C-alpha positions as CSV (number, residue, x, y, z in Angstrom):
1,M,99.4,79.2,113.0
2,C,99.3,79.0,109.3
3,M,98.8,77.2,106.0
4,K,100.0,80.5,104.4
5,Q,100.4,83.7,106.3
6,Y,100.9,87.4,105.6
7,K,103.3,89.3,107.8
8,I,101.8,92.6,108.6
9,K,102.4,95.2,111.3
10,Y,99.9,95.0,114.1
11,F,99.0,96.3,117.6
12,C,99.6,94.0,120.5
13,I,100.5,94.0,124.2
14,Q,104.2,93.7,123.7
15,N,107.6,95.0,124.5
16,K,110.5,95.2,122.1
17,K,110.8,91.4,122.1
18,N,107.2,91.1,120.9
19,N,106.0,88.8,123.6
20,L,102.4,88.0,124.3
21,R,101.4,88.0,120.6
22,K,97.9,86.7,120.7
23,M,96.1,89.1,118.4
24,K,96.0,88.1,114.7
25,K,98.3,90.2,112.5
26,L,96.1,90.6,109.5
27,I,92.9,91.7,111.3
28,L,94.6,94.5,113.3
29,S,96.7,95.7,110.4
30,L,93.6,96.6,108.5
31,L,92.0,98.7,111.2
32,A,94.0,102.0,110.9
33,V,92.4,103.3,107.7
34,G,89.5,105.6,106.8
35,A,87.5,106.3,103.6
36,I,87.4,108.8,100.7
37,V,84.8,108.1,98.0
38,S,85.9,108.5,94.4
39,C,83.7,108.2,91.3
40,N,86.3,108.6,88.6
41,K,86.4,105.8,86.1
42,V,89.5,103.7,85.3
43,G,89.9,101.1,82.5
44,N,89.4,97.4,82.9
45,N,92.2,95.7,84.8
46,E,93.8,99.1,85.5
47,Y,94.4,101.0,88.7
48,V,95.3,104.5,89.6
49,I,96.6,105.4,93.1
50,E,96.4,109.1,94.0
51,G,98.1,110.1,97.2
52,N,98.5,113.5,98.9
53,G,99.2,114.9,102.3
54,N,99.9,118.3,103.7
55,G,103.5,118.8,104.6
56,L,104.9,115.9,102.6
57,K,108.4,116.8,101.4
58,D,108.9,117.0,97.7
59,G,111.5,114.5,96.3
60,L,110.8,111.8,98.8
61,N,110.5,108.3,97.3
62,V,107.1,106.5,97.6
63,Y,107.1,102.7,97.3
64,L,104.3,100.4,96.1
65,Q,104.9,97.0,97.8
66,Q,103.5,93.5,98.2
67,Q,104.7,90.4,100.0
68,D,105.5,87.0,98.7
69,S,104.5,83.7,100.3
70,T,107.5,83.9,102.8
71,G,106.7,87.5,103.8
72,A,109.6,89.0,101.9
73,V,108.9,92.5,100.5
74,V,108.4,92.8,96.8
75,Y,108.7,96.3,95.3
76,L,106.3,96.9,92.4
77,D,106.9,100.5,91.6
78,T,108.6,103.7,92.9
79,V,107.6,107.4,92.4
80,Q,108.5,110.7,94.0
81,I,106.4,113.2,95.8
82,A,105.8,116.4,93.9
83,K,103.9,119.3,95.3
84,G,102.8,117.1,98.2
85,K,101.3,114.4,95.9
86,F,102.2,111.1,94.2
87,T,100.5,108.9,91.7
88,F,100.9,105.2,90.7
89,E,99.3,103.8,87.5
90,G,99.4,100.2,86.2
91,K,97.6,97.1,85.2
92,L,96.8,94.1,87.4
93,I,95.5,90.6,87.0
94,E,93.5,90.4,90.2
95,P,93.1,92.3,93.5
96,T,95.7,91.7,96.2
97,L,96.8,93.1,99.6
98,S,99.5,95.8,99.1
99,F,101.3,98.6,100.9
100,I,102.5,102.1,100.4
101,E,105.7,103.1,102.2
102,I,107.2,106.6,102.2
103,D,110.9,107.4,102.7
104,S,111.8,108.3,106.3
105,S,108.7,106.5,107.6
106,N,108.8,103.4,109.7
107,N,105.2,102.3,108.9
108,K,103.4,101.1,105.9
109,I,99.9,102.0,104.7
110,P,97.9,98.7,104.0
111,F,95.2,98.8,101.2
112,I,93.7,96.5,98.6
113,L,95.2,97.0,95.2
114,E,92.3,96.5,92.8
115,E,90.7,97.9,89.7
116,G,89.7,101.5,89.9
117,K,90.9,104.8,91.4
118,I,92.3,104.4,94.9
119,T,92.8,107.5,97.0
120,I,95.2,107.9,99.9
121,A,95.2,110.9,102.2
122,V,98.6,110.5,104.0
123,N,98.9,111.6,107.6
124,K,102.6,112.4,107.6
125,D,102.9,112.5,111.4
126,T,101.0,109.3,112.1
127,I,101.2,107.1,109.0
128,Y,98.8,104.4,110.2
129,K,96.0,107.1,110.4
130,S,96.2,107.7,106.7
131,I,92.9,107.6,105.0
132,V,92.3,105.1,102.1
133,G,89.3,104.8,99.9
134,G,87.9,105.1,96.4
135,T,87.2,101.4,95.6
136,Y,84.7,98.8,96.9
137,S,87.1,96.7,99.0
138,N,89.0,99.6,100.4
139,E,85.7,101.3,101.5
140,Q,84.6,98.0,103.0
141,L,87.9,97.8,104.8
142,V,87.1,101.2,106.3
143,I,83.6,100.2,107.4
144,Y,85.1,97.2,109.1
145,A,87.7,99.4,110.8
146,K,85.0,101.7,112.2
147,S,83.0,98.8,113.5
148,T,86.0,97.8,115.7
149,E,86.9,101.2,117.1
150,K,85.4,100.3,120.5
151,I,87.5,97.1,120.7
152,Q,90.6,99.1,119.7
153,E,89.9,101.5,122.6
154,K,89.7,98.6,125.0
155,I,93.0,97.4,123.8
156,R,94.6,100.8,124.2
157,K,93.4,101.0,127.8
158,F,94.5,97.5,128.5
159,Q,98.0,98.3,127.2
160,E,98.2,101.4,129.3
161,T,97.0,99.7,132.4
162,N,99.0,96.5,132.2
163,M,102.3,97.3,130.3
164,S,104.3,97.5,133.5
165,K,102.9,94.2,134.7
166,I,103.7,92.5,131.4
167,Q,107.3,93.8,131.4
168,T,107.8,92.6,135.0
169,A,106.3,89.2,134.4
170,Q,108.5,88.8,131.3
171,M,111.7,89.7,133.2
172,T,110.8,87.4,136.1
173,N,109.4,84.5,134.0
174,D,106.1,84.9,135.9
175,T,104.0,82.6,133.8
176,V,101.0,82.8,136.1
177,T,100.7,86.5,135.5
178,M,101.4,86.2,131.8
179,N,98.8,83.5,131.4
180,A,96.2,85.6,133.2
181,L,96.9,88.7,131.1
182,T,96.9,86.5,127.9
183,K,93.5,85.1,128.9
184,E,92.1,88.7,129.5
185,Y,93.5,89.8,126.1
186,Q,92.0,86.7,124.4
187,V,88.6,88.4,125.1
188,F,89.5,91.2,122.7
189,Q,90.7,88.7,120.1
190,N,87.4,86.9,120.3
191,E,85.5,90.1,119.8
192,F,87.6,90.9,116.7
193,K,86.9,87.4,115.4
194,D,83.2,87.8,115.8
195,V,83.2,91.1,113.9
196,S,85.3,89.6,111.2
197,L,83.1,86.5,110.8
198,K,80.1,88.8,110.4
199,H,82.0,90.9,107.8
200,V,82.7,87.8,105.7
201,E,79.1,86.5,105.8
202,D,77.7,90.0,105.0
203,H,80.2,91.0,102.3
204,P,80.9,88.2,99.9
205,K,82.4,90.6,97.3
206,S,84.9,92.2,99.7
207,Y,88.5,91.1,99.2
208,I,89.2,91.4,102.9
209,S,86.6,88.7,103.4
210,L,88.9,86.4,101.5
211,L,91.8,87.4,103.7
212,F,89.7,86.8,106.9
213,I,88.8,83.3,105.7
214,R,92.6,82.6,105.4
215,Q,93.0,83.8,108.9
216,F,90.3,81.5,110.2
217,L,92.0,78.6,108.4
218,N,95.2,79.4,110.3
219,D,93.3,79.1,113.6
220,P,93.5,75.5,115.0
221,S,90.0,75.8,116.4
222,F,88.3,76.9,113.2
223,D,85.0,75.4,112.2
224,L,85.7,73.6,108.9
225,A,82.0,73.5,107.9
226,R,81.5,77.2,108.6
227,A,84.8,78.1,106.8
228,T,83.6,76.0,103.8
229,K,80.2,77.7,103.7
230,M,81.8,81.2,103.9
231,Y,84.1,80.3,101.0
232,E,81.3,78.9,98.9
233,N,79.3,82.1,99.3
234,L,82.1,84.3,98.0
235,D,81.8,86.1,94.7
236,P,83.2,84.0,91.9
237,V,85.7,86.7,91.1
238,L,87.3,86.3,94.5
239,K,87.3,82.5,94.2
240,N,89.3,82.7,91.0
241,T,92.1,84.8,92.5
242,K,95.4,83.2,93.5
243,E,94.5,83.5,97.1
244,G,91.0,82.1,96.5
245,K,92.3,79.1,94.7
246,S,94.8,78.5,97.5
247,I,92.1,78.6,100.2
248,K,90.0,76.1,98.1
249,K,93.0,73.8,97.9
250,D,93.6,74.0,101.6
251,L,90.0,73.3,102.4
252,D,89.9,70.3,100.1
253,G,93.2,69.1,101.7
254,V,91.8,69.2,105.2
255,K,88.7,67.4,104.1
256,T,90.7,64.7,102.4
257,A,93.0,64.3,105.3
258,E,90.0,63.8,107.6
259,K,88.6,61.1,105.4
260,K,92.0,59.3,105.1
261,N,92.9,59.3,108.7
262,D,92.9,55.8,110.1
263,S,90.0,55.6,112.6
264,S,92.2,53.4,114.8
265,A,94.8,56.2,115.1
266,T,94.6,58.2,118.3
267,A,95.3,61.9,118.6
268,V,98.7,62.8,119.8
269,E,97.7,64.7,123.0
270,V,99.4,65.5,126.3
271,G,99.9,62.3,128.2
272,T,100.2,60.1,125.2
273,V,103.4,58.5,123.8
274,A,104.6,60.3,120.7
275,P,104.6,58.0,117.7
276,D,108.0,57.3,116.3
277,F,108.8,58.4,112.7
278,S,111.6,58.8,110.3
279,A,112.5,60.8,107.2
280,L,115.5,62.1,105.3
281,S,117.8,64.9,106.6
282,P,119.0,67.7,104.2
283,E,122.1,65.5,103.7
284,G,120.0,62.5,102.6
285,K,120.4,60.6,105.9
286,E,117.4,58.8,107.4
287,I,116.8,60.0,110.9
288,S,114.2,58.9,113.4
289,L,112.5,60.5,116.3
290,K,113.7,57.7,118.6
291,N,117.3,58.3,117.8
292,S,117.0,62.1,118.1
293,M,115.5,62.4,121.5
294,G,117.2,64.0,124.6
295,K,116.2,64.5,128.2
296,L,113.6,66.9,126.7
297,S,112.6,66.8,123.1
298,L,110.8,69.3,120.9
299,I,109.1,68.3,117.7
300,D,108.7,71.4,115.6
301,F,106.5,71.3,112.5
302,W,107.3,74.2,110.2
303,A,108.0,75.2,106.6
304,S,110.2,77.8,104.8
305,W,107.1,79.4,103.3
306,C,105.3,79.8,106.6
307,G,105.6,83.4,107.8
308,P,104.7,82.7,111.5
309,C,107.2,79.8,111.6
310,R,110.0,82.0,110.3
311,K,109.1,84.7,112.8
312,E,109.2,82.2,115.7
313,N,112.5,80.7,114.6
314,P,114.7,83.3,116.4
315,N,113.0,82.3,119.7
316,V,113.6,78.6,119.1
317,V,117.3,79.4,118.2
318,A,117.8,81.2,121.5
319,L,116.0,78.4,123.4
320,Y,118.2,75.8,121.8
321,K,121.4,77.8,122.5
322,D,120.5,78.1,126.2
323,F,119.2,74.6,126.9
324,H,120.7,72.1,124.5
325,A,123.7,71.5,126.8
326,K,121.2,70.8,129.6
327,G,119.4,68.2,127.6
328,L,117.1,69.8,125.1
329,N,117.0,68.3,121.6
330,I,114.9,69.6,118.7
331,I,113.8,67.8,115.6
332,G,112.3,70.0,112.9
333,V,109.8,68.4,110.6
334,S,109.4,70.5,107.4
335,L,106.3,70.6,105.3
336,D,108.2,72.0,102.4
337,E,108.0,70.7,98.8
338,K,111.3,72.1,97.4
339,A,114.5,70.9,99.0
340,D,116.4,74.1,98.0
341,K,113.9,76.4,99.8
342,W,114.0,74.1,102.8
343,K,117.8,74.1,103.0
344,E,118.0,77.8,102.3
345,A,115.7,78.6,105.2
346,I,117.6,76.3,107.6
347,A,120.9,78.2,106.7
348,K,119.4,81.7,106.7
349,D,117.6,81.2,110.1
350,Q,120.6,79.4,111.6
351,L,118.7,76.4,112.7
352,T,121.4,74.1,114.0
353,W,119.3,71.2,115.3
354,T,118.2,68.0,113.5
355,H,115.9,68.4,110.5
356,I,113.9,66.0,108.4
357,S,111.3,66.3,105.6
358,N,109.4,64.1,103.2
359,L,109.0,67.2,100.9
360,K,105.3,66.5,100.5
361,S,103.8,69.7,102.0
362,W,100.4,68.9,103.6
363,E,100.6,65.3,102.4
364,D,103.5,64.7,104.8
365,P,102.7,61.3,106.6
366,I,104.3,62.5,109.8
367,A,102.1,65.6,109.9
368,K,99.0,63.4,109.2
369,R,99.9,61.0,111.9
370,Y,100.2,63.8,114.4
371,F,97.0,65.4,113.1
372,V,98.8,68.6,112.2
373,D,96.6,70.9,110.1
374,G,98.3,74.2,110.9
375,I,101.8,75.3,111.5
376,P,103.9,76.2,113.4
377,A,102.9,73.2,115.6
378,T,105.1,71.8,118.4
379,F,105.1,68.8,120.7
380,L,107.3,68.8,123.8
381,L,108.3,65.3,125.0
382,D,109.9,64.0,128.2
383,E,112.8,61.5,128.1
384,K,110.4,58.6,127.7
385,G,108.7,60.2,124.7
386,V,105.5,61.2,126.5
387,V,103.9,64.4,125.3
388,I,104.0,66.9,128.2
389,A,102.9,70.1,126.2
390,R,101.6,71.1,122.8
391,D,101.9,74.2,120.7
392,L,103.8,76.3,123.1
393,R,105.8,79.2,121.6
394,G,107.8,82.2,122.7
395,D,107.9,82.8,126.5
396,A,105.5,80.1,127.3
397,L,107.8,77.5,125.7
398,R,110.9,78.9,127.3
399,A,109.2,78.9,130.8
400,K,108.1,75.2,130.4
401,V,111.6,74.1,129.2
402,A,113.3,76.1,132.0
403,S,111.0,74.6,134.7
404,I,112.1,71.1,133.6
405,L,115.8,71.6,132.8
406,K,116.6,74.2,135.6
């Protein structure tokens, strides 16, 4: 789930369809790095990235990249390898998560672009094993990675042992087996979470602490008081970054929403009747839930800027294609603020079902009434409007819909 999400490559128990995606992307993407200490000085608000690797072919392009709020890749600079080395130099306003990509490689090297000299020893055969270091946050990233090596080994063994079971369960829609494997895998996720929480609390100057707080906010079970305390303990430099200010805004928004919630309003849980609502469609027509329901209805809270929402959309498109004729209706409730971005995402992702939005982001009254504080969020309703499932995605959602509309 997300208030704002990075899309980063990660390890998971998955086949090519990326099913069973329980492990958080950000945490796992930051594990495959090591450290090299550098003492060279660089000017204020300047960075130097020095990369080298035995066997790197001269003339290959090397790309310095970041991601925008939708997860789209933004290219900051391009250089070529010469004598097995490459160098980037530039100025920056604040630290940020960035990536190095080399021609002919299918993987990116994650690191923190921050003031100072950053060193990258490229492993040309296994890119994710490249060694990054030289600055404080990158060295802390390495320390964190080393502290999770035992958990990573457990994951590797779990994958080797259970991959055939996972594939068979997916092909046969064996939700019992999938749920059991997911529960077992959740243990590893909880271990990662505990290590990450400790890192944040012990390293208030580390930029990855800021990124981990963002991940905790995207978890529907996060402890608001603990997240607030972790944020307040961060170094002021981190709080003043774009990401730091965004987290502060989201924390304040959740607190405000909690205070404004009508105490007489009940949570929309399984077994309760979904409250009716209405808003404008992209064409300006007022549409209500009541008039959009089918034999089975899915309320899908999402936004164009939400990376996990956009990644889940192909699954929902396939679901709608397979089951709409059998009685499945979907109404998408967007937490966008800009109509053009909302409409563009609907067209690009080919979302052919009903859509509405108040264009008020987290101040959306529908989201507040449904107590939605993270997206994507879904509510599955029967033909009488009773909630029969919440927050199902991917295979779990398909299995539930299929069991009802078979």
